[in-house]
Each structure stands twice: as C-alpha cells, then as structure tokens.
SEDREN-764012 format. One record per residue (C-alpha): residue number from 1; x, y, z. Coordinates in nm, 2 decimals. Each point is the difference from the previous one (the first is absolute). Layout:
N
<site i="NUM" east="X" north="Y" up="Z"/>
...
This chain:
365
<site i="1" east="0.79" north="0.35" up="4.66"/>
<site i="2" east="0.30" north="0.24" up="-0.02"/>
<site i="3" east="0.12" north="0.17" up="0.31"/>
<site i="4" east="-0.05" north="0.37" up="0.07"/>
<site i="5" east="0.32" north="0.09" up="-0.19"/>
<site i="6" east="-0.12" north="-0.19" up="-0.32"/>
<site i="7" east="0.25" north="-0.29" up="0.05"/>
<site i="8" east="-0.10" north="-0.36" up="-0.04"/>
<site i="9" east="-0.02" north="-0.24" up="0.30"/>
<site i="10" east="0.23" north="-0.31" up="-0.02"/>
<site i="11" east="-0.29" north="-0.23" up="-0.08"/>
<site i="12" east="-0.11" north="0.22" up="-0.29"/>
<site i="13" east="0.35" north="0.02" up="-0.13"/>
<site i="14" east="0.04" north="-0.38" up="0.01"/>
<site i="15" east="-0.33" north="-0.04" up="-0.18"/>
<site i="16" east="0.10" north="0.24" up="-0.27"/>
<site i="17" east="0.34" north="-0.17" up="-0.05"/>
<site i="18" east="-0.18" north="-0.33" up="-0.02"/>
<site i="19" east="-0.24" north="0.13" up="-0.26"/>
<site i="20" east="0.29" north="0.15" up="-0.20"/>
<site i="21" east="0.17" north="-0.34" up="0.00"/>
<site i="22" east="-0.31" north="-0.18" up="-0.11"/>
<site i="23" east="-0.05" north="0.26" up="-0.28"/>
<site i="24" east="0.36" north="-0.04" up="-0.11"/>
<site i="25" east="-0.03" north="-0.38" up="0.00"/>
<site i="26" east="-0.32" north="0.01" up="-0.21"/>
<site i="27" east="0.12" north="0.24" up="-0.27"/>
<site i="28" east="0.21" north="-0.27" up="-0.18"/>
<site i="29" east="-0.30" north="-0.23" up="0.03"/>
<site i="30" east="-0.23" north="0.26" up="-0.16"/>
<site i="31" east="0.25" north="0.06" up="-0.28"/>
<site i="32" east="0.04" north="-0.37" up="-0.06"/>
<site i="33" east="-0.38" north="-0.04" up="-0.01"/>
<site i="34" east="-0.03" north="0.28" up="-0.26"/>
<site i="35" east="0.26" north="-0.17" up="-0.21"/>
<site i="36" east="-0.18" north="-0.33" up="0.03"/>
<site i="37" east="-0.32" north="0.16" up="-0.12"/>
<site i="38" east="0.16" north="0.12" up="-0.32"/>
<site i="39" east="-0.06" north="-0.22" up="-0.31"/>
<site i="40" east="0.31" north="-0.15" up="-0.14"/>
<site i="41" east="-0.10" north="-0.03" up="-0.37"/>
<site i="42" east="-0.25" north="0.15" up="-0.25"/>
<site i="43" east="-0.24" north="-0.29" up="0.03"/>
<site i="44" east="-0.05" north="0.07" up="0.37"/>
<site i="45" east="-0.03" north="0.38" up="-0.05"/>
<site i="46" east="-0.36" north="0.10" up="0.04"/>
<site i="47" east="-0.16" north="0.28" up="-0.20"/>
<site i="48" east="0.16" north="0.24" up="-0.26"/>
<site i="49" east="-0.09" north="-0.25" up="-0.27"/>
<site i="50" east="0.09" north="0.22" up="-0.29"/>
<site i="51" east="0.35" north="0.10" up="0.14"/>
<site i="52" east="0.06" north="-0.36" up="0.10"/>
<site i="53" east="-0.07" north="-0.13" up="-0.35"/>
<site i="54" east="0.22" north="0.26" up="-0.17"/>
<site i="55" east="0.28" north="-0.05" up="0.25"/>
<site i="56" east="-0.02" north="-0.38" up="-0.04"/>
<site i="57" east="0.05" north="0.04" up="-0.37"/>
<site i="58" east="0.30" north="0.23" up="0.04"/>
<site i="59" east="0.17" north="-0.24" up="0.24"/>
<site i="60" east="-0.07" north="-0.31" up="-0.21"/>
<site i="61" east="0.13" north="0.16" up="-0.31"/>
<site i="62" east="0.32" north="0.11" up="0.18"/>
<site i="63" east="0.05" north="-0.36" up="0.13"/>
<site i="64" east="-0.05" north="-0.14" up="-0.35"/>
<site i="65" east="0.26" north="0.24" up="-0.14"/>
<site i="66" east="0.24" north="-0.08" up="0.28"/>
<site i="67" east="0.03" north="0.37" up="0.09"/>
<site i="68" east="-0.07" north="0.22" up="0.29"/>
<site i="69" east="-0.35" north="0.15" up="0.02"/>
<site i="70" east="-0.07" north="0.35" up="-0.12"/>
<site i="71" east="-0.01" north="0.27" up="0.26"/>
<site i="72" east="-0.34" north="0.02" up="0.17"/>
<site i="73" east="-0.18" north="0.30" up="0.15"/>
<site i="74" east="-0.29" north="-0.06" up="0.25"/>
<site i="75" east="-0.22" north="0.30" up="0.09"/>
<site i="76" east="-0.30" north="0.03" up="0.23"/>
<site i="77" east="-0.11" north="0.08" up="0.35"/>
<site i="78" east="0.18" north="-0.15" up="0.30"/>
<site i="79" east="-0.08" north="-0.36" up="0.11"/>
<site i="80" east="-0.11" north="-0.15" up="-0.33"/>
<site i="81" east="0.30" north="-0.23" up="-0.05"/>
<site i="82" east="0.28" north="0.18" up="-0.18"/>
<site i="83" east="0.27" north="-0.13" up="0.23"/>
<site i="84" east="-0.15" north="-0.35" up="-0.01"/>
<site i="85" east="0.01" north="0.01" up="-0.38"/>
<site i="86" east="0.36" north="0.10" up="0.00"/>
<site i="87" east="0.08" north="-0.30" up="0.22"/>
<site i="88" east="-0.21" north="-0.22" up="-0.23"/>
<site i="89" east="0.19" north="0.12" up="-0.31"/>
<site i="90" east="0.33" north="-0.10" up="0.17"/>
<site i="91" east="-0.14" north="-0.34" up="0.09"/>
<site i="92" east="-0.14" north="-0.06" up="-0.34"/>
<site i="93" east="0.33" north="0.09" up="-0.17"/>
<site i="94" east="0.19" north="-0.20" up="0.26"/>
<site i="95" east="0.21" north="0.31" up="0.08"/>
<site i="96" east="0.12" north="0.16" up="0.32"/>
<site i="97" east="-0.18" north="0.32" up="0.11"/>
<site i="98" east="0.15" north="0.32" up="0.12"/>
<site i="99" east="-0.23" north="0.25" up="0.18"/>
<site i="100" east="0.05" north="0.37" up="0.04"/>
<site i="101" east="-0.21" north="0.32" up="-0.02"/>
<site i="102" east="0.00" north="0.34" up="-0.17"/>
<site i="103" east="0.04" north="0.20" up="0.32"/>
<site i="104" east="0.31" north="-0.21" up="0.09"/>
<site i="105" east="0.18" north="0.10" up="-0.32"/>
<site i="106" east="0.08" north="0.37" up="0.03"/>
<site i="107" east="0.33" north="0.00" up="-0.19"/>
<site i="108" east="0.12" north="-0.15" up="-0.32"/>
<site i="109" east="0.27" north="-0.18" up="0.19"/>
<site i="110" east="-0.27" north="-0.18" up="0.21"/>
<site i="111" east="-0.15" north="-0.14" up="-0.32"/>
<site i="112" east="0.34" north="-0.08" up="-0.15"/>
<site i="113" east="0.09" north="-0.20" up="0.30"/>
<site i="114" east="-0.32" north="-0.21" up="-0.02"/>
<site i="115" east="0.02" north="-0.05" up="-0.38"/>
<site i="116" east="0.37" north="-0.10" up="0.00"/>
<site i="117" east="-0.07" north="-0.27" up="0.26"/>
<site i="118" east="-0.28" north="-0.17" up="-0.20"/>
<site i="119" east="0.05" north="-0.35" up="-0.14"/>
<site i="120" east="-0.12" north="-0.10" up="-0.35"/>
<site i="121" east="-0.38" north="-0.04" up="-0.02"/>
<site i="122" east="-0.06" north="0.15" up="0.35"/>
<site i="123" east="-0.32" north="0.18" up="0.06"/>
<site i="124" east="0.03" north="0.35" up="0.16"/>
<site i="125" east="-0.31" north="0.12" up="0.16"/>
<site i="126" east="-0.03" north="0.38" up="0.06"/>
<site i="127" east="-0.30" north="0.10" up="0.21"/>
<site i="128" east="-0.13" north="0.36" up="-0.03"/>
<site i="129" east="0.23" north="0.04" up="-0.30"/>
<site i="130" east="-0.15" north="0.35" up="-0.07"/>
<site i="131" east="0.18" north="0.13" up="0.32"/>
<site i="132" east="0.35" north="-0.08" up="-0.13"/>
<site i="133" east="0.23" north="0.30" up="-0.04"/>
<site i="134" east="0.05" north="0.15" up="-0.35"/>
<site i="135" east="0.37" north="-0.08" up="-0.03"/>
<site i="136" east="-0.07" north="-0.37" up="0.08"/>
<site i="137" east="-0.30" north="0.01" up="-0.23"/>
<site i="138" east="0.22" north="0.11" up="-0.29"/>
<site i="139" east="0.25" north="-0.27" up="0.07"/>
<site i="140" east="-0.27" north="-0.26" up="0.00"/>
<site i="141" east="-0.10" north="0.09" up="-0.36"/>
<site i="142" east="0.33" north="-0.13" up="-0.14"/>
<site i="143" east="0.00" north="-0.30" up="0.24"/>
<site i="144" east="-0.35" north="-0.11" up="-0.11"/>
<site i="145" east="0.07" north="0.05" up="-0.38"/>
<site i="146" east="0.36" north="-0.09" up="-0.05"/>
<site i="147" east="0.09" north="-0.19" up="0.32"/>
<site i="148" east="0.28" north="0.25" up="0.06"/>
<site i="149" east="0.07" north="0.30" up="0.23"/>
<site i="150" east="0.26" north="0.27" up="-0.01"/>
<site i="151" east="0.19" north="0.05" up="0.32"/>
<site i="152" east="0.13" north="0.36" up="0.02"/>
<site i="153" east="0.35" north="0.02" up="0.15"/>
<site i="154" east="0.14" north="0.34" up="0.10"/>
<site i="155" east="-0.16" north="0.35" up="-0.01"/>
<site i="156" east="-0.02" north="0.29" up="-0.24"/>
<site i="157" east="0.20" north="0.01" up="-0.32"/>
<site i="158" east="0.20" north="-0.31" up="0.11"/>
<site i="159" east="-0.30" north="-0.22" up="0.06"/>
<site i="160" east="0.00" north="-0.33" up="-0.19"/>
<site i="161" east="-0.28" north="-0.23" up="-0.08"/>
<site i="162" east="0.09" north="-0.37" up="0.04"/>
<site i="163" east="-0.26" north="-0.24" up="-0.16"/>
<site i="164" east="-0.10" north="-0.29" up="0.21"/>
<site i="165" east="-0.17" north="-0.30" up="-0.17"/>
<site i="166" east="-0.29" north="-0.15" up="0.19"/>
<site i="167" east="-0.13" north="-0.36" up="-0.02"/>
<site i="168" east="-0.36" north="-0.02" up="-0.15"/>
<site i="169" east="-0.25" north="0.04" up="0.28"/>
<site i="170" east="-0.37" north="0.07" up="0.03"/>
<site i="171" east="-0.12" north="0.32" up="0.17"/>
<site i="172" east="-0.34" north="-0.02" up="0.17"/>
<site i="173" east="-0.12" north="0.35" up="0.10"/>
<site i="174" east="-0.30" north="0.07" up="0.22"/>
<site i="175" east="-0.17" north="0.33" up="0.04"/>
<site i="176" east="-0.32" north="0.13" up="0.16"/>
<site i="177" east="0.02" north="0.32" up="-0.21"/>
<site i="178" east="0.08" north="-0.09" up="-0.36"/>
<site i="179" east="-0.07" north="0.36" up="-0.11"/>
<site i="180" east="0.32" north="0.11" up="0.18"/>
<site i="181" east="0.22" north="-0.23" up="-0.21"/>
<site i="182" east="0.18" north="0.19" up="-0.28"/>
<site i="183" east="-0.08" north="-0.12" up="-0.35"/>
<site i="184" east="0.35" north="-0.12" up="-0.09"/>
<site i="185" east="0.01" north="-0.23" up="0.30"/>
<site i="186" east="-0.36" north="-0.13" up="-0.05"/>
<site i="187" east="0.07" north="-0.08" up="-0.37"/>
<site i="188" east="0.30" north="-0.22" up="0.09"/>
<site i="189" east="-0.22" north="-0.26" up="0.16"/>
<site i="190" east="-0.09" north="-0.29" up="-0.23"/>
<site i="191" east="-0.32" north="-0.07" up="0.19"/>
<site i="192" east="-0.23" north="0.23" up="0.21"/>
<site i="193" east="-0.28" north="-0.14" up="0.21"/>
<site i="194" east="-0.25" north="0.21" up="0.20"/>
<site i="195" east="-0.15" north="-0.18" up="0.30"/>
<site i="196" east="-0.37" north="0.07" up="0.08"/>
<site i="197" east="-0.19" north="-0.02" up="0.32"/>
<site i="198" east="-0.14" north="-0.35" up="0.08"/>
<site i="199" east="-0.37" north="-0.09" up="-0.01"/>
<site i="200" east="-0.16" north="-0.15" up="0.31"/>
<site i="201" east="-0.01" north="-0.34" up="-0.17"/>
<site i="202" east="0.37" north="0.01" up="-0.07"/>
<site i="203" east="0.08" north="0.11" up="0.35"/>
<site i="204" east="-0.20" north="-0.30" up="0.13"/>
<site i="205" east="0.23" north="-0.23" up="-0.21"/>
<site i="206" east="0.31" north="0.18" up="0.16"/>
<site i="207" east="-0.15" north="-0.05" up="0.34"/>
<site i="208" east="-0.08" north="-0.37" up="-0.06"/>
<site i="209" east="0.36" north="-0.07" up="-0.10"/>
<site i="210" east="0.13" north="0.19" up="0.30"/>
<site i="211" east="-0.24" north="-0.17" up="0.24"/>
<site i="212" east="0.12" north="-0.33" up="-0.12"/>
<site i="213" east="0.36" north="0.09" up="0.07"/>
<site i="214" east="-0.09" north="0.14" up="0.34"/>
<site i="215" east="-0.21" north="-0.31" up="0.08"/>
<site i="216" east="-0.31" north="0.21" up="0.06"/>
<site i="217" east="-0.36" north="-0.10" up="-0.03"/>
<site i="218" east="-0.24" north="0.26" up="-0.15"/>
<site i="219" east="-0.35" north="-0.03" up="-0.15"/>
<site i="220" east="-0.07" north="0.15" up="-0.34"/>
<site i="221" east="-0.18" north="0.28" up="0.17"/>
<site i="222" east="0.31" north="0.06" up="0.21"/>
<site i="223" east="0.22" north="0.03" up="-0.30"/>
<site i="224" east="-0.25" north="0.24" up="-0.16"/>
<site i="225" east="-0.01" north="0.22" up="0.31"/>
<site i="226" east="0.37" north="0.04" up="0.01"/>
<site i="227" east="0.04" north="0.05" up="-0.38"/>
<site i="228" east="-0.27" north="0.27" up="0.00"/>
<site i="229" east="0.20" north="0.20" up="0.25"/>
<site i="230" east="0.34" north="-0.03" up="-0.17"/>
<site i="231" east="-0.02" north="0.30" up="-0.23"/>
<site i="232" east="0.08" north="-0.21" up="-0.30"/>
<site i="233" east="0.35" north="-0.07" up="0.12"/>
<site i="234" east="0.15" north="-0.35" up="0.07"/>
<site i="235" east="0.25" north="0.14" up="0.25"/>
<site i="236" east="-0.28" north="0.15" up="0.21"/>
<site i="237" east="-0.21" north="-0.32" up="-0.04"/>
<site i="238" east="0.29" north="-0.21" up="0.14"/>
<site i="239" east="0.06" north="0.24" up="0.28"/>
<site i="240" east="-0.37" north="0.00" up="0.10"/>
<site i="241" east="0.00" north="-0.38" up="-0.02"/>
<site i="242" east="0.28" north="-0.02" up="0.26"/>
<site i="243" east="-0.18" north="0.25" up="0.23"/>
<site i="244" east="-0.32" north="-0.21" up="-0.03"/>
<site i="245" east="0.21" north="-0.31" up="0.08"/>
<site i="246" east="0.12" north="0.17" up="0.32"/>
<site i="247" east="-0.35" north="0.10" up="0.10"/>
<site i="248" east="-0.13" north="-0.36" up="-0.06"/>
<site i="249" east="0.30" north="-0.14" up="0.20"/>
<site i="250" east="-0.06" north="0.22" up="0.30"/>
<site i="251" east="-0.38" north="-0.07" up="0.00"/>
<site i="252" east="0.05" north="-0.37" up="-0.06"/>
<site i="253" east="-0.19" north="0.00" up="-0.34"/>
<site i="254" east="0.07" north="-0.31" up="-0.21"/>
<site i="255" east="-0.18" north="0.10" up="-0.32"/>
<site i="256" east="-0.01" north="0.36" up="-0.11"/>
<site i="257" east="-0.33" north="0.11" up="-0.15"/>
<site i="258" east="-0.12" north="0.35" up="-0.12"/>
<site i="259" east="-0.11" north="0.10" up="0.35"/>
<site i="260" east="0.34" north="-0.10" up="0.16"/>
<site i="261" east="0.19" north="0.18" up="-0.28"/>
<site i="262" east="-0.22" north="0.31" up="0.03"/>
<site i="263" east="0.04" north="0.02" up="0.38"/>
<site i="264" east="0.38" north="-0.03" up="-0.03"/>
<site i="265" east="0.03" north="0.26" up="-0.27"/>
<site i="266" east="-0.24" north="0.24" up="0.18"/>
<site i="267" east="0.23" north="-0.02" up="0.30"/>
<site i="268" east="0.29" north="0.10" up="-0.23"/>
<site i="269" east="-0.21" north="0.29" up="-0.13"/>
<site i="270" east="-0.04" north="-0.13" up="-0.35"/>
<site i="271" east="-0.36" north="0.05" up="-0.10"/>
<site i="272" east="-0.22" north="-0.20" up="-0.25"/>
<site i="273" east="0.12" north="0.21" up="-0.29"/>
<site i="274" east="0.37" north="-0.02" up="0.09"/>
<site i="275" east="0.04" north="0.35" up="0.15"/>
<site i="276" east="0.23" north="0.03" up="0.29"/>
<site i="277" east="0.04" north="0.25" up="0.28"/>
<site i="278" east="0.18" north="0.26" up="-0.22"/>
<site i="279" east="-0.25" north="-0.04" up="-0.29"/>
<site i="280" east="-0.30" north="0.06" up="0.23"/>
<site i="281" east="0.18" north="0.29" up="0.17"/>
<site i="282" east="0.05" north="0.17" up="-0.34"/>
<site i="283" east="-0.37" north="-0.05" up="-0.09"/>
<site i="284" east="-0.13" north="0.11" up="0.34"/>
<site i="285" east="0.21" north="0.31" up="-0.01"/>
<site i="286" east="-0.12" north="0.09" up="-0.35"/>
<site i="287" east="-0.36" north="-0.06" up="0.09"/>
<site i="288" east="-0.03" north="0.11" up="0.36"/>
<site i="289" east="0.26" north="0.28" up="0.02"/>
<site i="290" east="-0.01" north="0.15" up="-0.35"/>
<site i="291" east="-0.35" north="-0.09" up="-0.13"/>
<site i="292" east="0.13" north="-0.22" up="-0.27"/>
<site i="293" east="0.27" north="0.25" up="-0.12"/>
<site i="294" east="0.17" north="0.12" up="-0.21"/>
<site i="295" east="0.30" north="0.01" up="0.24"/>
<site i="296" east="0.37" north="0.01" up="-0.07"/>
<site i="297" east="0.22" north="-0.30" up="0.06"/>
<site i="298" east="0.21" north="0.16" up="0.27"/>
<site i="299" east="-0.31" north="0.11" up="0.19"/>
<site i="300" east="-0.15" north="-0.34" up="-0.02"/>
<site i="301" east="0.32" north="-0.16" up="0.12"/>
<site i="302" east="0.01" north="0.23" up="0.30"/>
<site i="303" east="-0.36" north="-0.09" up="0.08"/>
<site i="304" east="0.08" north="-0.38" up="0.01"/>
<site i="305" east="0.34" north="0.04" up="0.17"/>
<site i="306" east="0.21" north="-0.14" up="-0.28"/>
<site i="307" east="0.26" north="0.13" up="-0.25"/>
<site i="308" east="-0.14" north="0.12" up="-0.34"/>
<site i="309" east="0.21" north="-0.26" up="-0.18"/>
<site i="310" east="-0.15" north="-0.28" up="0.21"/>
<site i="311" east="-0.36" north="0.12" up="-0.08"/>
<site i="312" east="0.09" north="0.04" up="-0.37"/>
<site i="313" east="0.18" north="-0.33" up="-0.05"/>
<site i="314" east="-0.16" north="-0.24" up="0.25"/>
<site i="315" east="-0.37" north="0.10" up="0.03"/>
<site i="316" east="-0.09" north="0.20" up="-0.31"/>
<site i="317" east="0.07" north="-0.26" up="-0.27"/>
<site i="318" east="-0.24" north="-0.25" up="0.15"/>
<site i="319" east="-0.27" north="0.26" up="0.09"/>
<site i="320" east="0.01" north="0.15" up="-0.35"/>
<site i="321" east="-0.02" north="-0.35" up="-0.16"/>
<site i="322" east="-0.30" north="-0.08" up="0.21"/>
<site i="323" east="-0.17" north="0.32" up="-0.10"/>
<site i="324" east="-0.01" north="0.13" up="0.36"/>
<site i="325" east="0.24" north="0.30" up="-0.05"/>
<site i="326" east="0.04" north="0.24" up="-0.29"/>
<site i="327" east="0.30" north="0.22" up="-0.09"/>
<site i="328" east="-0.09" north="0.33" up="-0.15"/>
<site i="329" east="0.21" north="0.31" up="-0.08"/>
<site i="330" east="-0.13" north="0.16" up="0.32"/>
<site i="331" east="0.07" north="-0.30" up="0.22"/>
<site i="332" east="-0.13" north="-0.33" up="0.12"/>
<site i="333" east="-0.37" north="-0.07" up="0.02"/>
<site i="334" east="-0.22" north="-0.27" up="0.15"/>
<site i="335" east="-0.21" north="-0.18" up="-0.26"/>
<site i="336" east="-0.35" north="-0.11" up="0.05"/>
<site i="337" east="0.10" north="-0.36" up="0.08"/>
<site i="338" east="0.22" north="0.14" up="0.28"/>
<site i="339" east="-0.30" north="0.14" up="0.18"/>
<site i="340" east="-0.19" north="-0.32" up="-0.06"/>
<site i="341" east="0.29" north="-0.21" up="0.14"/>
<site i="342" east="-0.01" north="0.21" up="0.32"/>
<site i="343" east="-0.38" north="-0.04" up="0.02"/>
<site i="344" east="-0.06" north="0.38" up="-0.05"/>
<site i="345" east="-0.22" north="0.20" up="-0.23"/>
<site i="346" east="0.19" north="0.21" up="-0.25"/>
<site i="347" east="-0.11" north="0.37" up="0.01"/>
<site i="348" east="-0.10" north="0.16" up="-0.32"/>
<site i="349" east="0.26" north="0.28" up="0.03"/>
<site i="350" east="0.31" north="-0.23" up="-0.01"/>
<site i="351" east="0.26" north="0.01" up="-0.27"/>
<site i="352" east="-0.08" north="-0.36" up="-0.10"/>
<site i="353" east="-0.37" north="0.10" up="-0.05"/>
<site i="354" east="0.11" north="0.29" up="-0.22"/>
<site i="355" east="0.18" north="-0.25" up="-0.22"/>
<site i="356" east="-0.32" north="-0.20" up="-0.04"/>
<site i="357" east="0.08" north="-0.27" up="0.26"/>
<site i="358" east="-0.32" north="-0.09" up="0.18"/>
<site i="359" east="-0.08" north="-0.25" up="0.27"/>
<site i="360" east="-0.31" north="-0.21" up="0.04"/>
<site i="361" east="-0.18" north="0.18" up="0.29"/>
<site i="362" east="-0.24" north="-0.29" up="0.05"/>
<site i="363" east="0.28" north="-0.20" up="0.16"/>
<site i="364" east="0.02" north="0.24" up="0.29"/>
<site i="365" east="-0.37" north="0.08" up="0.05"/>
C-alpha cells in the first residue's frame, strides 16, 4: 500500500515498472497477432459475400486490362473489415500499399506530399476519409479524376498554379459515416461497397479460422458462445477469442467449450447478448433512474459517468440495433426488451408503453 503521503513503496514501484516493461514488450506481439489474423486474399475473407463478389469482378477486370483498379469506397460500422479489404486489394493487384487517414490530412499540402510520392499502381488507403479538410478534399477531386494536382506557389495576385502530373493510382477510402461525404467526392469512386454486420454463423467461421492460427481448441458450442457475444463484428470476435484464450491458459483448460467461454466473458463483463459494462450502465440508468425516459443525451451521459460523444458513438448504435434503446425528439427511451433484458417488469406509464411497446408479463410472474 502507499505510504501516508500517497507515495509508493520501493517494492510497489519496482512491480509497476516491471508490469510496464511487460506491457511494452507484449504490445508488438499483440499487433503482430492482429496482423496475422487478417486474411490475405479475397478467398480467405469471411462474410460480406455480395461486396466480395463485386470487388473480385472489379479487380479481375482491372488485371485483364492491365490497368490500375478503379477507386474504391468502403463504408460501414467499425470493425467489419474495411482496412483488411484495402490490404487485400493491394495484394490482389500486386501493388504497394500506402496508409493514411482523413484526420491526418488537414492541409492541401499534406495531401500533395502524399500524392506526389506515390508510385505507379500504388494503392492509397485513407481511413475515415470523411474527416479530411475541405481544401485537401477539393485537391483530391482532380487527383482522382485526372491524376493531376495544381500546386499553388505564391500568394494573392501573384500566385501561380503549377500542374503536377501523378502516376495512376488506386484510392481506397473508408468511412463509418458515408452521409458526411460530399456528393462530388462520393461520385468519383468507381466502386462503392457497404459492409453489413455479420451473422452468428459467419462469425463462427471467422473464429474457426482465427482459432486455427492461434492453435486453440474449441468445441462447436464454444465458437457459438463467443460469436453470440461479438455484436456482429469480426474485430470484437477476435478480441474476445484472445481473452478467452487467456482465461483458458490461466485456468489450465485444454479445450474451450460453451461453459468455459461463458465464464471467461462473464469475467470481462460481456453478457450473453454482447452488452458490456457501458451498455448495461446506460440501460440501467434509463430504467432505474429515469423510469425508462425520455432523457436527454447529456443527462444520460452524466448519469453513467461518460462523455456524451462516448455514449452516442460507442453504446447507442448497438443498443438501438438490438431494439433496447429508442431515440425520440424528446430524448432516449428504454424499449420493452431493455426491461426484459434487465429482468424487470415494464410499468404501463413509460414512454415505450405509450409507443405501443409491451412486454410479456408472464415471464416475470
């Protein structure tokens, strides 16, 4: 324990330094493991069958013509494979890959520096492309269409535009909010693919492939248990698989079944429906503190001790998709299934009841 003045004892300090060194040493290993779990080609990519077929046709036609592939826009929620598909596009076209992001490009000069250093046929991946600055965005229009940018030299009346020819390249843009992309930018992409959430069966296939790479033994029920708690997202599924692996290692479990997976994920506060600590905190606040709502976002965020943006972008999308939370002009409300999930009876005077949402009272009698 710390001394009276709040300082750490020498033994504690050494232990913390040791833990920090272990953490620093394991970070590259975790990143390498995540990279190893990514599929390297379209045949190994699980799910998104429609997008995969369409993209395969686009790439095959480009190879047959001997030209760079059309610009590609990938949209959809985080964790569904947009970055992985960008890497696959580069691999399928046998081209180098350059990775950047919209928030990193705040000036037209930033984009010009990236574009001018591209080699012919190179794939440029811009994550969160909707967050790029407007001047850079306008420069990107000409670069995508004509493979040319104008470099402005000087200021005011004496400014001169010097055209800079670019080698043909393929831009792969990724966005979680396609509605924020301006029409002129969206229309310059030759192919647009929207990624959907995965089914439990598809997530089981993702987990089976990852378990094979990690040399883990799971029963079919074990795969189903993890997949059912993964919120339809491969990134979450792989993360939960690694946490279950850790639990099984510490508890000396050779083969992971549904009971083992469930016990591990319960310890990490991921329930049978995939809700985590923040999700349950939001629902419990709505139900227990505000009688199901409606309540404003800021008030709800204060009640759970989080920032409004965190509640809105992290918890709400999943809760709304699962039919647990509703968004109305007056604020957030808990739907009937939220009361049921918490094992509570929904009163008749709630906002959800007024909207015609009813719960089966027999379940709680």
